[in-house]
N, C-alpha and C positions, 0 to 999 in steps of 0.2 A: 734721387735714382728717381728714375723717370716711366713709367711702364709705357711698354712697349704696346699694348694690348688694353683699348680701353672697353673694362667691363660692358657690357651689354645693360641695359635699365631697365629688366623684367621684375627684381628682389620688390622692388615698391611698391609696383602693383598686389606681386605675390604677398609679402606683407600689409595689404589694404584686405586684402579678400582672396582666402588658401582655393579659393574653386576656380579664379581666372584659368585658362589655358594658355600656353604658346608654343612656340616651334621647339623641344627640346635638341633632335636633332641635331638644327639649328645653331642652336647657339653651344652645345658639346662640339661642334666640326670649329667654330671660333676658335674656343677654347683650346680644343686639342694641341696635345705633344709632341710636336711630333719628330719628336729625338728618338724613339721608344724603342733601348734596344732590344738583344734576345734577354739579354740575363742583366737588369741593373747593380753597375761598378761603381767605384767612386762620382768619374768624373760623371757619366746617365746621369746621379743621384743628385751632381750638385747641380746642373742646365737644370734638371730636374726646378728644384727651390732657384733657382733662378726664374723656370717663369714661365713659376706660382708670384715669385714677386710683379713681376708684370702684370699679370693678369687681373692685380689683386685680390688674393687669396683674401681671408682672415682665416679659414682652419687647411689641411696638409691628415688624409686617410690613406693609406698604406694597409692591406688587409691580404691577409697568409684566401687568395682562392677569389679576389674582386680585385678591378681596376683600378687605379689610380684615383678617386674621386676628391675633389675638393670642395669646401663651401663658400660661396662668391655670391653674397651678403644673408637672405634665408637661403637661399635649393643651394642644393645638393650639386655637381654635377658631374658628367667622366671626362676623365683626360688622356685613356688610354682605354683599348679595346680588352690586348693582350689581360688576361688578371694577372696575378701577382705568384712568385712559386715561396716557399718559405724562403731558403737560400736563398734567395736577393734579397730577405728581410731582416735575414741575420748581415747579409752580408753591409747592408745597410746601418745599424744597428755597433755594426763592428765598428765603420766610418767615423758615426756618430759618439757613440760610447769607449771604442777598446774589441780588446780584443776578450775579453772572458764579459761580456755583454749575454751574447748568447745565453753560453751554459749559467747564468741566473737566469734568465726568462726561462731557463728549461728548470731551474729547480722553482718556479712559480714565486722570483721578484720577482715583481715592476720594476723600469730603470725611470726613474724623473733626470732629468738633466738638460740644460744647455748646452746651442751650438753654437757656434759664429760662421757663418760663408763670407767669405772675403768674394765679389762680384768681379765679373769679371771686365778688362774695360778699366776697370777708378780705380785706377793704385790708392791701397791705404785706405778704404772704403768698406766697410763687411757689413749682416742685415744679421742678428743672432737669433734661435731661436728655440723654440720651449718645447722636446719631446716626450710624449711620456708613450716607451714600450711595455706590451705586459703579451705575457702567454695567453692561446685564444683554442677553439676550439675550429678546426677546419675540414671541409667534405675528405679532403686526402690522409686527413689525423690532425698532431701537437703542429696549432700557427704563430702566427705573431701580429699582432696589430701597432703600432703605429701614427703617433697623432702628434702632428706639426702645427707650430704657431708663431708666424713672425713679430718677434717685440717690439716694440718702438725703440727708436733708439735714444731720449731720452726723458725723464724722465716729467712729466707735464709741468706745470706752477702752479701753486696752490691759488690760484687765481684762479684759475677756468674752472673748479673744482666749484662754485654753483656754494662753495659753504657756508651755515648762519653761522652770522656774528655771533652768536654767543659761545655756537661750539667751534669757532676758530680761536678763539681766544683762550680755550680751556686743552690746546692742543698741543701746550709747548714747556710741559709739568719741568724745575729741576729734579724732581725724582717722582716712581710712582709706576704706574700700571698708565699703559691708552690702551686700548685692545679694540681693535677691529672688526666686527665680526658681516657674515653671510654668508650665500654659497655659492661654491666653484665659478668665475667668472663678474662675480662680484665689480670687480675693481678693487680688492680690500689692496692688491700690494698696490698699484699704480698709487693709492692716496697716500699709505705710507711712503713712497717712495718721491712726492711731491714732498709732504713734510719731511724729509730726511734735502729731501733737493732744500728747500726753505729756508732751513738751517742754516744750514753750510753754506750760501748768498750772503746771510746776515756778516757785515763788516764786522762788529766783535762779539761774532756766535763765544768763540771762543773755544769749541766740542770737539772731544773728540769722541768720533761713533764710531762702531763695530758693525756689522753686519752677519749673521748666520740666517742665511737663506738657500731653499732646496723647490727651483734649482734658485740661483741669479736671473733677476729676469732682467731688469734693470741697475746700468753703471752710472756713475756719476764724472767719468772722465773729463766732461765738455762743463759743466758745472762751473760757473766762477765761486773760489774759493779763495776766503779773505784770513779771518783769523781764523773757522778753522781744518778738521780736516774725517777721514773718512779710506774704513779698514774692507772691503767687504768675503766673505767668506762661503763655500758651496759648500753644505751637508754633504759628508758622501768623501769628496777633494779634497778636502781642507782639516773635514773637522768629523766625527762621526759620529754625533748626533747634536738635536740641539741643546740639553742640556750639557751635554759635555762644551759644545759654547759658552754657554752661559758661565759654566764655571772659568771655563780656560779665562776668556774677558773678562771678569770682575779683576785678573790681578792684571791688566794691564789697563789701568787707572781708564778708564774709558769716563764717559761723562752719561753716554745714550747706546743702549742696546736695542740692535732689533733683529726681534729671532721671525722666523716665515711662520712658522705658527705654534699656538699652544697643542701640542697632540695626546699628551700624555701626565700621568703624575710626577717622571724627576723632571720633564722642564717647566710644566708650573708650580712647584716647590722650589724650583729655582732661580726661576725669574721673581717670585717671593723675595726669596732674598735677595737677589738683587736688587730691587726695591727697596728692603728694610735698609740696606747697605747705603742707602741713597743713592743710587743711579737712574734714570730715566726709561725703562721697557714699553715699545712695541711689542705688539702682537697680534695675529688674528686667529682667530675662532672659525668654523662651517655653524658656526645659526645661528640665524633667523630674526630672531628679538634680543633684545635686552636682558629679558627675564628668561628667555632659555638659556641666555651660556652661561648665569648660574645652575642650573641642573646637567649642562653637559662637564661646566667645572667640579663642581661638587662630588655626583658623582665615577671620577676618577681617581678618588679617595678612598682611603678603608675604611670601615661605615665606622670605627670607633677615632677619626685623620677627621672627620666628615667638622668638626662643629671647630674649633681650632683653627684649622687652613681655611674653612669660610670667614670666621672672623678678619684670621691675617689676612685673605684678601680683599673684601669688603677696605681695610685701613688702608691698604698701600693702592686701591687702585684711584685714579682719577678721575676717567672717561670711560665710559662703553658706547662702541655707538653703531649700528647697524644699519646696513647698507645691500639696496634691490637695483639695478640698473633697469630702466622701462622704456619704453620707445613714443620720445619728443613728437612736438610736433614738425620742428623745425628740419630739417631735410637734405642731408649732407649736397654734394654735386656729383656724387656719383648716382642719386634722386634715391637712396637708403635715407629712413627718419634717421635718426640721429636720438642717441640714448641719453642722458639724464640718470644721473644718480638722486633714489628717493631714502633719506636719514631718519633714523631714531635715533635715536639716542638720553645720556645720562653721566647729568658732572654730579660726582661724589662730594656733594660739602658737605660739612657735619651735622646736617640734620637729617639728610639721607643717610650718612653712616648711622647716626643715631636707632634714628627708625629701620635701616638694614641688620645689625648686632641685636638688637633688643627683638630682632623675629628668629633672628639663628637659635639663641637664647630658645626660646620657645618650642619653634619648631623648623630645624632646618628646611625639610622636604616644602613649607609655604613662603618659600625668602624670590622664585619666579613671581607667584604673585600678586606680592608686595610688591618689588620694581615692577611689575607692568603695574602697576598703581600710580606708581611715583611718576614713570614714563605717562601714564596719560593722566595728570594732577599737570605735567607741565607743557600740557600739550607739543608734547615730541615723539609720537608714533607714530608713526610710518604713514598713515592716513591719515593725521592734519599736514603733512607735508603734500602727501600726494593732493589732499582737499588744496592747500595752497596751489599747489602748479595749479592746477585747473581753473582756481576762476583768473589766476596769470594768464592764462592760455601754452598752459606749458608743456602739457597733457592733454591727448581728448579725455573727454566723457568714459568713451569703454575704459582705460587703466584705468582710472579714479575707479568708476567704481569693484574694479575689480579687489580693491582695497579699502572701499565700503563693505564690500560686502563680507573680506575676508577676518575685517574688522570685527563684526558682530557675528562672527561666529568666535572669535575669540572669547568674546564678553560672554554669551552664556556655557563656552567653555568653562569661563573663571566662577560665574556667577553657579553654576554648579558645586564648585569647591567650598 
């Protein structure tokens, strides 16, 4: 798919210096969607998405009372002058999700979904989008906001992820939990997809892989498969919840489960049980450090279950890694700085498990602090990787200093406990 309009190289200037000004009107005139209808319906919505792909957007924003807006690089631009009405946004929700979409939004439910756009003039070629639709306030009353992001066609190769060798060799256990954590947009799903692709493409891996995702972001149809197989399931479409996916999956002779997110008590408990019966379980959490991951997980259990469940979690966990994406010193073809992942991780060897389980017996609430100390002892904190990348010229001094300051603040907080 080739871009019909080349993005204007303003984003890198803005990324380096937010005080730099530019002719916004000229940029928006170049990016403008020229086929704006009186009201968006199926065909015009698809044409809008095609236009967004042609100009290389990363995100699309549709909101009641606002014009269509997109992000290209860092800046946000308007594509239309006319503001959107709730009725046409509900039409878009119906097109993407189904006829019950507007009623879900009206009832206070958000929608996360994946939408496939067949490209005009390119037979058999399509692009998938991730969509979030949410009810919101608008000047005229109840409104809708839709955020869409084009998804990569294929998972990346794991060799492109710049994983430390001592982490890489721990990411493929026969049994146990592998937890990838980080904020939204930090590349957790991308890393898990790269791991699944790597397993599929090994000639004698002989793995049966089942995934439960919300929504499905990467598909593996074009990955080479020799001895392994994968079946993907979308939560809300194929199965009702992550916990139901795990319970269903373990009855289908899997070797590996990929669970989109460990959100709640039921999912975490089901994940532990799957690992205990001999499955490798990959999943994600929204936490910003390895130590915080325990705090998030222990708090989902009733107080009387916390000690026993944390012992089970420690016993079944193989590795926890946290990652954040930061600007590198290398630029893309369009002039924007590439992003690179900083990671901290802890491998759960016998020594780590023994020390953590002893801490659970003494005071489960101190587990995050001991975990942080174990990561620090092994020089595997985010700041350690940031320091290495800075000395190798891969990130700027400014990016490194952010993590140095954060690490010093964390140390002071830990010292006060």
